[in-house]
C-alpha positions in Angstrom: 9.3 15.3 -2.9 12.0 12.4 -3.4 13.2 10.8 -0.1 15.4 7.7 0.1 13.5 6.3 2.7 10.4 5.7 0.5 12.5 4.3 -2.0 11.8 7.2 -4.1 15.4 7.9 -4.6 17.8 5.1 -5.1 20.7 3.6 -7.4 19.5 0.5 -8.1 16.8 1.7 -10.8 16.5 -1.4 -12.4 14.9 -3.3 -9.2 13.0 -0.6 -8.6 11.0 -0.7 -11.5 10.8 -4.7 -11.5 9.0 -4.4 -8.1 6.4 -2.0 -9.3 5.9 -3.7 -12.1 5.2 -7.1 -10.5 2.2 -4.7 -8.0 4.4 -3.3 -5.4 2.0 -2.0 -2.8 3.0 1.4 -1.1 0.9 3.1 2.0 1.9 5.0 4.8 0.5 5.3 8.0 0.0 9.1 10.1 0.4 9.3 13.9 -3.4 9.0 14.6 -3.2 5.3 12.7 -4.4 7.0 9.5 -3.5 4.8 6.2 -3.2 6.9 3.0 -2.7 5.1 -0.6 -4.0 4.9 -3.9 -5.8 1.7 -5.5 -6.4 3.5 -9.0 -5.9 6.3 -11.4 -9.2 8.1 -12.7 -9.3 6.2 -15.8 -9.9 2.8 -13.9 -13.0 1.5 -13.7 -15.6 0.3 -10.9 -14.5 -3.2 -11.0 -10.6 -2.5 -11.1 -10.5 -0.2 -8.2 -12.6 -2.5 -6.3 -10.4 -5.4 -6.8 -7.4 -3.3 -6.0 -8.8 -2.0 -2.6 -9.7 -5.2 -2.1 -6.4 -6.7 -2.5 -4.9 -3.7 -0.2 -7.2 -4.8 2.9 -6.1 -8.5 1.9 -2.5 -7.1 2.9 -3.0 -5.2 5.9 -4.7 -8.3 7.5 -1.8 -10.4 6.6 0.5 -8.1 8.0 -1.4 -8.1 11.2 1.4 -8.6 14.2 0.6 -11.7 16.0 1.2 -10.3 19.5 -1.3 -7.4 18.3 -4.7 -8.3 20.1 -8.5 -6.0 20.0 -9.9 -5.0 16.4 -7.1 -3.8 13.8 -9.1 -2.6 11.5 -11.8 -0.4 12.9 -13.0 1.5 9.3 -12.0 1.0 6.1 
């Protein structure tokens, strides 16, 4: 469902389109810490999906808070 918090409802259409074309990564985490994100489409070949999954992993590693201690990612 469209939701202003997730950016699916906005009056700034041009900036949203620019961000999407630039490769904006969107993901959600639930209460248990499980991450949900799309890394490709059915029409993508295996190398492209692998590259997208690797980029998502690198983005998550960069976003780790400096105050976070212990294991940040357990499974991928």
